[in-house]
PyMOL Python script that loads the backbone (N, CA, C, O; Angstrom):
from pymol import cmd

cmd.read_pdbstr("""\
ATOM      1  N   GLY A   1     110.799 114.491  92.840  1.00  0.00           N
ATOM      2  CA  GLY A   1     110.976 114.849  94.244  1.00  0.00           C
ATOM      3  C   GLY A   1     111.395 113.645  95.071  1.00  0.00           C
ATOM      4  O   GLY A   1     111.142 112.493  94.717  1.00  0.00           O
ATOM      5  N   LYS A   2     112.045 113.953  96.182  1.00  0.00           N
ATOM      6  CA  LYS A   2     112.482 112.890  97.074  1.00  0.00           C
ATOM      7  C   LYS A   2     111.313 112.431  97.930  1.00  0.00           C
ATOM      8  O   LYS A   2     110.426 113.215  98.268  1.00  0.00           O
ATOM      9  N   THR A   3     111.324 111.155  98.273  1.00  0.00           N
ATOM     10  CA  THR A   3     110.262 110.678  99.153  1.00  0.00           C
ATOM     11  C   THR A   3     110.613 111.029 100.583  1.00  0.00           C
ATOM     12  O   THR A   3     111.777 111.244 100.924  1.00  0.00           O
ATOM     13  N   THR A   4     109.596 111.084 101.402  1.00  0.00           N
ATOM     14  CA  THR A   4     109.819 111.469 102.795  1.00  0.00           C
ATOM     15  C   THR A   4     109.493 110.325 103.749  1.00  0.00           C
ATOM     16  O   THR A   4     109.085 110.541 104.890  1.00  0.00           O
ATOM     17  N   ILE A   5     109.682 109.113 103.258  1.00  0.00           N
ATOM     18  CA  ILE A   5     109.418 107.953 104.111  1.00  0.00           C
ATOM     19  C   ILE A   5     110.566 107.803 105.103  1.00  0.00           C
ATOM     20  O   ILE A   5     111.733 107.741 104.715  1.00  0.00           O
ATOM     21  N   THR A   6     110.223 107.746 106.377  1.00  0.00           N
ATOM     22  CA  THR A   6     111.252 107.615 107.411  1.00  0.00           C
ATOM     23  C   THR A   6     111.484 106.142 107.742  1.00  0.00           C
ATOM     24  O   THR A   6     110.692 105.275 107.372  1.00  0.00           O
ATOM     25  N   ALA A   7     112.579 105.879 108.443  1.00  0.00           N
ATOM     26  CA  ALA A   7     112.877 104.520 108.886  1.00  0.00           C
ATOM     27  C   ALA A   7     111.750 104.008 109.787  1.00  0.00           C
ATOM     28  O   ALA A   7     111.392 102.831 109.755  1.00  0.00           O
ATOM     29  N   GLN A   8     111.206 104.922 110.585  1.00  0.00           N
ATOM     30  CA  GLN A   8     110.095 104.587 111.466  1.00  0.00           C
ATOM     31  C   GLN A   8     108.888 104.109 110.654  1.00  0.00           C
ATOM     32  O   GLN A   8     108.247 103.113 110.991  1.00  0.00           O
ATOM     33  N   GLN A   9     108.600 104.831 109.592  1.00  0.00           N
ATOM     34  CA  GLN A   9     107.473 104.461 108.743  1.00  0.00           C
ATOM     35  C   GLN A   9     107.707 103.116 108.063  1.00  0.00           C
ATOM     36  O   GLN A   9     106.777 102.328 107.890  1.00  0.00           O
ATOM     37  N   ILE A  10     108.957 102.860 107.678  1.00  0.00           N
ATOM     38  CA  ILE A  10     109.277 101.581 107.053  1.00  0.00           C
ATOM     39  C   ILE A  10     109.023 100.447 108.040  1.00  0.00           C
ATOM     40  O   ILE A  10     108.426  99.433 107.678  1.00  0.00           O
ATOM     41  N   SER A  11     109.468 100.611 109.280  1.00  0.00           N
ATOM     42  CA  SER A  11     109.242  99.531 110.233  1.00  0.00           C
ATOM     43  C   SER A  11     107.759  99.396 110.563  1.00  0.00           C
ATOM     44  O   SER A  11     107.283  98.298 110.851  1.00  0.00           O
ATOM     45  N   TYR A  12     107.029 100.506 110.522  1.00  0.00           N
ATOM     46  CA  TYR A  12     105.573 100.438 110.700  1.00  0.00           C
ATOM     47  C   TYR A  12     104.948  99.610 109.573  1.00  0.00           C
ATOM     48  O   TYR A  12     104.133  98.724 109.825  1.00  0.00           O
ATOM     49  N   ILE A  13     105.333  99.905 108.346  1.00  0.00           N
ATOM     50  CA  ILE A  13     104.822  99.171 107.184  1.00  0.00           C
ATOM     51  C   ILE A  13     105.121  97.683 107.328  1.00  0.00           C
ATOM     52  O   ILE A  13     104.247  96.841 107.118  1.00  0.00           O
ATOM     53  N   VAL A  14     106.367  97.366 107.688  1.00  0.00           N
ATOM     54  CA  VAL A  14     106.766  95.977 107.844  1.00  0.00           C
ATOM     55  C   VAL A  14     105.891  95.286 108.890  1.00  0.00           C
ATOM     56  O   VAL A  14     105.433  94.165 108.668  1.00  0.00           O
ATOM     57  N   SER A  15     105.656  95.941 110.022  1.00  0.00           N
ATOM     58  CA  SER A  15     104.855  95.297 111.065  1.00  0.00           C
ATOM     59  C   SER A  15     103.393  95.158 110.647  1.00  0.00           C
ATOM     60  O   SER A  15     102.747  94.163 110.975  1.00  0.00           O
ATOM     61  N   GLN A  16     102.866  96.151 109.923  1.00  0.00           N
ATOM     62  CA  GLN A  16     101.495  96.051 109.407  1.00  0.00           C
ATOM     63  C   GLN A  16     101.360  94.860 108.464  1.00  0.00           C
ATOM     64  O   GLN A  16     100.416  94.076 108.557  1.00  0.00           O
ATOM     65  N   VAL A  17     102.327  94.744 107.557  1.00  0.00           N
ATOM     66  CA  VAL A  17     102.309  93.657 106.581  1.00  0.00           C
ATOM     67  C   VAL A  17     102.425  92.315 107.292  1.00  0.00           C
ATOM     68  O   VAL A  17     101.700  91.373 106.974  1.00  0.00           O
ATOM     69  N   GLU A  18     103.333  92.233 108.251  1.00  0.00           N
ATOM     70  CA  GLU A  18     103.500  90.994 109.013  1.00  0.00           C
ATOM     71  C   GLU A  18     102.212  90.592 109.715  1.00  0.00           C
ATOM     72  O   GLU A  18     101.812  89.429 109.674  1.00  0.00           O
ATOM     73  N   SER A  19     101.563  91.557 110.361  1.00  0.00           N
ATOM     74  CA  SER A  19     100.345  91.177 111.090  1.00  0.00           C
ATOM     75  C   SER A  19      99.226  90.784 110.129  1.00  0.00           C
ATOM     76  O   SER A  19      98.426  89.904 110.447  1.00  0.00           O
ATOM     77  N   GLU A  20      99.157  91.417 108.963  1.00  0.00           N
ATOM     78  CA  GLU A  20      98.165  90.996 107.967  1.00  0.00           C
ATOM     79  C   GLU A  20      98.432  89.571 107.506  1.00  0.00           C
ATOM     80  O   GLU A  20      97.507  88.775 107.346  1.00  0.00           O
ATOM     81  N   LEU A  21      99.704  89.259 107.293  1.00  0.00           N
ATOM     82  CA  LEU A  21     100.055  87.917 106.823  1.00  0.00           C
ATOM     83  C   LEU A  21      99.773  86.863 107.889  1.00  0.00           C
ATOM     84  O   LEU A  21      99.359  85.747 107.575  1.00  0.00           O
ATOM     85  N   LYS A  22      99.999  87.223 109.151  1.00  0.00           N
ATOM     86  CA  LYS A  22      99.819  86.270 110.239  1.00  0.00           C
ATOM     87  C   LYS A  22      98.361  85.964 110.523  1.00  0.00           C
ATOM     88  O   LYS A  22      98.059  84.973 111.190  1.00  0.00           O
ATOM     89  N   GLN A  23      97.454  86.789 110.034  1.00  0.00           N
ATOM     90  CA  GLN A  23      96.029  86.555 110.260  1.00  0.00           C
ATOM     91  C   GLN A  23      95.547  85.291 109.548  1.00  0.00           C
ATOM     92  O   GLN A  23      94.610  84.635 110.003  1.00  0.00           O
ATOM     93  N   GLY A  24      96.186  84.959 108.443  1.00  0.00           N
ATOM     94  CA  GLY A  24      95.766  83.795 107.677  1.00  0.00           C
ATOM     95  C   GLY A  24      96.382  82.511 108.207  1.00  0.00           C
ATOM     96  O   GLY A  24      97.145  82.521 109.173  1.00  0.00           O
ATOM     97  N   GLU A  25      96.044  81.420 107.567  1.00  0.00           N
ATOM     98  CA  GLU A  25      96.563  80.113 107.955  1.00  0.00           C
ATOM     99  C   GLU A  25      97.918  79.840 107.294  1.00  0.00           C
ATOM    100  O   GLU A  25      98.719  79.042 107.781  1.00  0.00           O
ATOM    101  N   GLN A  26      98.144  80.519 106.183  1.00  0.00           N
ATOM    102  CA  GLN A  26      99.349  80.255 105.396  1.00  0.00           C
ATOM    103  C   GLN A  26     100.611  80.643 106.144  1.00  0.00           C
ATOM    104  O   GLN A  26     100.598  81.552 106.974  1.00  0.00           O
ATOM    105  N   THR A  27     101.705  79.945 105.843  1.00  0.00           N
ATOM    106  CA  THR A  27     102.992  80.335 106.405  1.00  0.00           C
ATOM    107  C   THR A  27     103.950  80.757 105.295  1.00  0.00           C
ATOM    108  O   THR A  27     105.000  81.341 105.560  1.00  0.00           O
ATOM    109  N   GLU A  28     103.579  80.457 104.051  1.00  0.00           N
ATOM    110  CA  GLU A  28     104.414  80.886 102.933  1.00  0.00           C
ATOM    111  C   GLU A  28     103.584  81.754 102.012  1.00  0.00           C
ATOM    112  O   GLU A  28     102.406  81.490 101.773  1.00  0.00           O
ATOM    113  N   PHE A  29     104.222  82.796 101.500  1.00  0.00           N
ATOM    114  CA  PHE A  29     103.498  83.749 100.683  1.00  0.00           C
ATOM    115  C   PHE A  29     104.268  84.061  99.420  1.00  0.00           C
ATOM    116  O   PHE A  29     105.499  84.042  99.401  1.00  0.00           O
ATOM    117  N   GLU A  30     103.535  84.345  98.378  1.00  0.00           N
ATOM    118  CA  GLU A  30     104.189  84.788  97.160  1.00  0.00           C
ATOM    119  C   GLU A  30     104.684  86.207  97.385  1.00  0.00           C
ATOM    120  O   GLU A  30     104.065  86.992  98.103  1.00  0.00           O
ATOM    121  N   SER A  31     105.809  86.521  96.761  1.00  0.00           N
ATOM    122  CA  SER A  31     106.335  87.877  96.895  1.00  0.00           C
ATOM    123  C   SER A  31     105.311  88.893  96.392  1.00  0.00           C
ATOM    124  O   SER A  31     105.262  90.030  96.862  1.00  0.00           O
ATOM    125  N   LYS A  32     104.496  88.463  95.433  1.00  0.00           N
ATOM    126  CA  LYS A  32     103.453  89.342  94.895  1.00  0.00           C
ATOM    127  C   LYS A  32     102.490  89.781  95.996  1.00  0.00           C
ATOM    128  O   LYS A  32     102.110  90.949  96.077  1.00  0.00           O
ATOM    129  N   THR A  33     102.105  88.830  96.836  1.00  0.00           N
ATOM    130  CA  THR A  33     101.183  89.117  97.938  1.00  0.00           C
ATOM    131  C   THR A  33     101.801  90.130  98.889  1.00  0.00           C
ATOM    132  O   THR A  33     101.160  91.107  99.276  1.00  0.00           O
ATOM    133  N   ILE A  34     103.052  89.888  99.260  1.00  0.00           N
ATOM    134  CA  ILE A  34     103.763  90.768 100.180  1.00  0.00           C
ATOM    135  C   ILE A  34     103.920  92.153  99.551  1.00  0.00           C
ATOM    136  O   ILE A  34     103.686  93.175 100.196  1.00  0.00           O
ATOM    137  N   GLY A  35     104.318  92.163  98.293  1.00  0.00           N
ATOM    138  CA  GLY A  35     104.491  93.433  97.582  1.00  0.00           C
ATOM    139  C   GLY A  35     103.219  94.251  97.533  1.00  0.00           C
ATOM    140  O   GLY A  35     103.246  95.471  97.695  1.00  0.00           O
ATOM    141  N   ASN A  36     102.102  93.572  97.309  1.00  0.00           N
ATOM    142  CA  ASN A  36     100.820  94.280  97.256  1.00  0.00           C
ATOM    143  C   ASN A  36     100.452  94.885  98.598  1.00  0.00           C
ATOM    144  O   ASN A  36      99.914  95.990  98.664  1.00  0.00           O
ATOM    145  N   LEU A  37     100.744  94.153  99.671  1.00  0.00           N
ATOM    146  CA  LEU A  37     100.467  94.670 101.013  1.00  0.00           C
ATOM    147  C   LEU A  37     101.354  95.877 101.326  1.00  0.00           C
ATOM    148  O   LEU A  37     100.892  96.870 101.889  1.00  0.00           O
ATOM    149  N   VAL A  38     102.615  95.777 100.959  1.00  0.00           N
ATOM    150  CA  VAL A  38     103.537  96.897 101.171  1.00  0.00           C
ATOM    151  C   VAL A  38     103.052  98.115 100.390  1.00  0.00           C
ATOM    152  O   VAL A  38     103.014  99.230 100.909  1.00  0.00           O
ATOM    153  N   ALA A  39     102.681  97.876  99.131  1.00  0.00           N
ATOM    154  CA  ALA A  39     102.202  98.960  98.279  1.00  0.00           C
ATOM    155  C   ALA A  39     100.977  99.640  98.887  1.00  0.00           C
ATOM    156  O   ALA A  39     100.848 100.864  98.857  1.00  0.00           O
ATOM    157  N   LYS A  40     100.085  98.824  99.436  1.00  0.00           N
ATOM    158  CA  LYS A  40      98.863  99.355 100.047  1.00  0.00           C
ATOM    159  C   LYS A  40      99.195 100.297 101.207  1.00  0.00           C
ATOM    160  O   LYS A  40      98.588 101.359 101.346  1.00  0.00           O
ATOM    161  N   GLN A  41     100.163  99.899 102.036  1.00  0.00           N
ATOM    162  CA  GLN A  41     100.580 100.729 103.168  1.00  0.00           C
ATOM    163  C   GLN A  41     101.254 102.016 102.693  1.00  0.00           C
ATOM    164  O   GLN A  41     100.981 103.103 103.204  1.00  0.00           O
ATOM    165  N   LEU A  42     102.140 101.871 101.706  1.00  0.00           N
ATOM    166  CA  LEU A  42     102.860 103.032 101.197  1.00  0.00           C
ATOM    167  C   LEU A  42     101.908 104.056 100.599  1.00  0.00           C
ATOM    168  O   LEU A  42     102.091 105.264 100.754  1.00  0.00           O
ATOM    169  N   LYS A  43     100.888 103.552  99.914  1.00  0.00           N
ATOM    170  CA  LYS A  43      99.933 104.423  99.242  1.00  0.00           C
ATOM    171  C   LYS A  43      99.294 105.383 100.236  1.00  0.00           C
ATOM    172  O   LYS A  43      99.029 106.540  99.908  1.00  0.00           O
ATOM    173  N   LYS A  44      99.046 104.896 101.459  1.00  0.00           N
ATOM    174  CA  LYS A  44      98.426 105.723 102.493  1.00  0.00           C
ATOM    175  C   LYS A  44      99.367 106.839 102.953  1.00  0.00           C
ATOM    176  O   LYS A  44      98.917 107.901 103.382  1.00  0.00           O
ATOM    177  N   MET A  45     100.678 106.590 102.859  1.00  0.00           N
ATOM    178  CA  MET A  45     101.656 107.507 103.431  1.00  0.00           C
ATOM    179  C   MET A  45     102.231 108.499 102.445  1.00  0.00           C
ATOM    180  O   MET A  45     102.310 109.697 102.719  1.00  0.00           O
ATOM    181  N   ASP A  46     102.627 107.993 101.302  1.00  0.00           N
ATOM    182  CA  ASP A  46     103.426 108.809 100.401  1.00  0.00           C
ATOM    183  C   ASP A  46     103.244 108.309  98.969  1.00  0.00           C
ATOM    184  O   ASP A  46     103.743 107.250  98.589  1.00  0.00           O
ATOM    185  N   LYS A  47     102.511 109.109  98.188  1.00  0.00           N
ATOM    186  CA  LYS A  47     102.187 108.685  96.822  1.00  0.00           C
ATOM    187  C   LYS A  47     103.429 108.471  95.960  1.00  0.00           C
ATOM    188  O   LYS A  47     103.485 107.530  95.168  1.00  0.00           O
ATOM    189  N   VAL A  48     104.421 109.343  96.114  1.00  0.00           N
ATOM    190  CA  VAL A  48     105.645 109.224  95.317  1.00  0.00           C
ATOM    191  C   VAL A  48     106.365 107.918  95.628  1.00  0.00           C
ATOM    192  O   VAL A  48     106.785 107.192  94.727  1.00  0.00           O
ATOM    193  N   ALA A  49     106.500 107.632  96.920  1.00  0.00           N
ATOM    194  CA  ALA A  49     107.153 106.394  97.344  1.00  0.00           C
ATOM    195  C   ALA A  49     106.369 105.191  96.826  1.00  0.00           C
ATOM    196  O   ALA A  49     106.947 104.196  96.388  1.00  0.00           O
ATOM    197  N   TYR A  50     105.047 105.302  96.885  1.00  0.00           N
ATOM    198  CA  TYR A  50     104.198 104.213  96.411  1.00  0.00           C
ATOM    199  C   TYR A  50     104.435 103.944  94.928  1.00  0.00           C
ATOM    200  O   TYR A  50     104.606 102.796  94.519  1.00  0.00           O
ATOM    201  N   ILE A  51     104.444 104.997  94.135  1.00  0.00           N
ATOM    202  CA  ILE A  51     104.638 104.847  92.690  1.00  0.00           C
ATOM    203  C   ILE A  51     106.006 104.247  92.394  1.00  0.00           C
ATOM    204  O   ILE A  51     106.135 103.360  91.550  1.00  0.00           O
ATOM    205  N   ARG A  52     107.024 104.737  93.092  1.00  0.00           N
ATOM    206  CA  ARG A  52     108.377 104.196  92.898  1.00  0.00           C
ATOM    207  C   ARG A  52     108.437 102.727  93.259  1.00  0.00           C
ATOM    208  O   ARG A  52     108.976 101.911  92.512  1.00  0.00           O
ATOM    209  N   PHE A  53     107.879 102.400  94.407  1.00  0.00           N
ATOM    210  CA  PHE A  53     107.892 101.011  94.853  1.00  0.00           C
ATOM    211  C   PHE A  53     107.173 100.131  93.840  1.00  0.00           C
ATOM    212  O   PHE A  53     107.681  99.081  93.448  1.00  0.00           O
ATOM    213  N   ALA A  54     105.994 100.562  93.421  1.00  0.00           N
ATOM    214  CA  ALA A  54     105.185  99.763  92.512  1.00  0.00           C
ATOM    215  C   ALA A  54     105.920  99.521  91.192  1.00  0.00           C
ATOM    216  O   ALA A  54     105.878  98.418  90.647  1.00  0.00           O
ATOM    217  N   SER A  55     106.591 100.553  90.683  1.00  0.00           N
ATOM    218  CA  SER A  55     107.259 100.367  89.393  1.00  0.00           C
ATOM    219  C   SER A  55     108.488  99.481  89.517  1.00  0.00           C
ATOM    220  O   SER A  55     108.786  98.704  88.610  1.00  0.00           O
ATOM    221  N   VAL A  56     109.201  99.589  90.626  1.00  0.00           N
ATOM    222  CA  VAL A  56     110.356  98.729  90.855  1.00  0.00           C
ATOM    223  C   VAL A  56     109.883  97.301  91.126  1.00  0.00           C
ATOM    224  O   VAL A  56     110.433  96.334  90.598  1.00  0.00           O
ATOM    225  N   PHE A  57     108.852  97.195  91.959  1.00  0.00           N
ATOM    226  CA  PHE A  57     108.361  95.886  92.357  1.00  0.00           C
ATOM    227  C   PHE A  57     107.934  95.048  91.159  1.00  0.00           C
ATOM    228  O   PHE A  57     108.173  93.841  91.128  1.00  0.00           O
ATOM    229  N   ARG A  58     107.309  95.675  90.182  1.00  0.00           N
ATOM    230  CA  ARG A  58     106.858  94.940  89.004  1.00  0.00           C
ATOM    231  C   ARG A  58     108.000  94.298  88.235  1.00  0.00           C
ATOM    232  O   ARG A  58     107.796  93.338  87.492  1.00  0.00           O
ATOM    233  N   ARG A  59     109.194  94.829  88.413  1.00  0.00           N
ATOM    234  CA  ARG A  59     110.341  94.271  87.688  1.00  0.00           C
ATOM    235  C   ARG A  59     110.937  93.042  88.376  1.00  0.00           C
ATOM    236  O   ARG A  59     111.742  92.324  87.783  1.00  0.00           O
ATOM    237  N   PHE A  60     110.541  92.805  89.623  1.00  0.00           N
ATOM    238  CA  PHE A  60     111.098  91.658  90.330  1.00  0.00           C
ATOM    239  C   PHE A  60     110.325  90.408  89.990  1.00  0.00           C
ATOM    240  O   PHE A  60     109.127  90.310  90.257  1.00  0.00           O
ATOM    241  N   VAL A  61     111.002  89.474  89.412  1.00  0.00           N
ATOM    242  CA  VAL A  61     110.347  88.219  89.103  1.00  0.00           C
ATOM    243  C   VAL A  61     110.763  87.224  90.169  1.00  0.00           C
ATOM    244  O   VAL A  61     110.020  86.307  90.521  1.00  0.00           O
ATOM    245  N   ASP A  62     111.944  87.425  90.662  1.00  0.00           N
ATOM    246  CA  ASP A  62     112.581  86.503  91.559  1.00  0.00           C
ATOM    247  C   ASP A  62     112.459  86.993  93.009  1.00  0.00           C
ATOM    248  O   ASP A  62     112.806  88.133  93.315  1.00  0.00           O
ATOM    249  N   VAL A  63     111.975  86.144  93.871  1.00  0.00           N
ATOM    250  CA  VAL A  63     111.805  86.501  95.280  1.00  0.00           C
ATOM    251  C   VAL A  63     113.133  86.894  95.917  1.00  0.00           C
ATOM    252  O   VAL A  63     113.194  87.830  96.714  1.00  0.00           O
ATOM    253  N   GLU A  64     114.190  86.181  95.563  1.00  0.00           N
ATOM    254  CA  GLU A  64     115.494  86.476  96.161  1.00  0.00           C
ATOM    255  C   GLU A  64     115.953  87.887  95.823  1.00  0.00           C
ATOM    256  O   GLU A  64     116.473  88.601  96.681  1.00  0.00           O
ATOM    257  N   ASP A  65     115.757  88.288  94.561  1.00  0.00           N
ATOM    258  CA  ASP A  65     116.085  89.657  94.157  1.00  0.00           C
ATOM    259  C   ASP A  65     115.285  90.646  94.991  1.00  0.00           C
ATOM    260  O   ASP A  65     115.807  91.652  95.472  1.00  0.00           O
ATOM    261  N   PHE A  66     114.009  90.333  95.147  1.00  0.00           N
ATOM    262  CA  PHE A  66     113.134  91.217  95.900  1.00  0.00           C
ATOM    263  C   PHE A  66     113.619  91.355  97.339  1.00  0.00           C
ATOM    264  O   PHE A  66     113.695  92.461  97.875  1.00  0.00           O
ATOM    265  N   GLU A  67     113.945  90.224  97.957  1.00  0.00           N
ATOM    266  CA  GLU A  67     114.416  90.244  99.339  1.00  0.00           C
ATOM    267  C   GLU A  67     115.713  91.028  99.479  1.00  0.00           C
ATOM    268  O   GLU A  67     115.904  91.764 100.447  1.00  0.00           O
ATOM    269  N   LYS A  68     116.613  90.861  98.489  1.00  0.00           N
ATOM    270  CA  LYS A  68     117.863  91.620  98.507  1.00  0.00           C
ATOM    271  C   LYS A  68     117.591  93.110  98.492  1.00  0.00           C
ATOM    272  O   LYS A  68     118.210  93.872  99.235  1.00  0.00           O
ATOM    273  N   GLU A  69     116.661  93.524  97.643  1.00  0.00           N
ATOM    274  CA  GLU A  69     116.318  94.951  97.554  1.00  0.00           C
ATOM    275  C   GLU A  69     115.701  95.461  98.840  1.00  0.00           C
ATOM    276  O   GLU A  69     116.016  96.563  99.290  1.00  0.00           O
ATOM    277  N   VAL A  70     114.819  94.663  99.437  1.00  0.00           N
ATOM    278  CA  VAL A  70     114.193  95.058 100.683  1.00  0.00           C
ATOM    279  C   VAL A  70     115.239  95.237 101.772  1.00  0.00           C
ATOM    280  O   VAL A  70     115.191  96.190 102.550  1.00  0.00           O
ATOM    281  N   LYS A  71     116.194  94.295 101.814  1.00  0.00           N
ATOM    282  CA  LYS A  71     117.259  94.399 102.824  1.00  0.00           C
ATOM    283  C   LYS A  71     118.080  95.663 102.643  1.00  0.00           C
ATOM    284  O   LYS A  71     118.518  96.270 103.619  1.00  0.00           O
ATOM    285  N   LYS A  72     118.290  96.064 101.378  1.00  0.00           N
ATOM    286  CA  LYS A  72     119.005  97.317 101.119  1.00  0.00           C
ATOM    287  C   LYS A  72     118.251  98.506 101.676  1.00  0.00           C
ATOM    288  O   LYS A  72     118.856  99.476 102.133  1.00  0.00           O
ATOM    289  N   LEU A  73     116.929  98.432 101.639  1.00  0.00           N
ATOM    290  CA  LEU A  73     116.100  99.542 102.126  1.00  0.00           C
ATOM    291  C   LEU A  73     116.108  99.637 103.630  1.00  0.00           C
ATOM    292  O   LEU A  73     115.937 100.720 104.189  1.00  0.00           O
ATOM    293  N   LEU A  74     116.307  98.502 104.298  1.00  0.00           N
ATOM    294  CA  LEU A  74     116.191  98.505 105.756  1.00  0.00           C
ATOM    295  C   LEU A  74     117.487  98.853 106.467  1.00  0.00           C
ATOM    296  O   LEU A  74     117.526  98.891 107.697  1.00  0.00           O
TER     297      LEU A  74
END
""", "prot")
cmd.dss("prot")
cmd.show_as("cartoon", "prot")
cmd.util.cbc("prot")
cmd.orient("prot")
């Protein structure tokens, strides 16, 4: 089935993740950390989207690849 994540929901997820990251002292994060936060948000919204994201995300070893994919989504 197709996921029903809207552009609005994506920007909500992004802002949630950003505010979680900003709570800490760190300014640099591993893509793994960011991916886990995104996954956590998606899980609340849409299980199918969450599963897809999680399976794709695990294949990214390289942060640049990950960022490229994220940009495609936005």
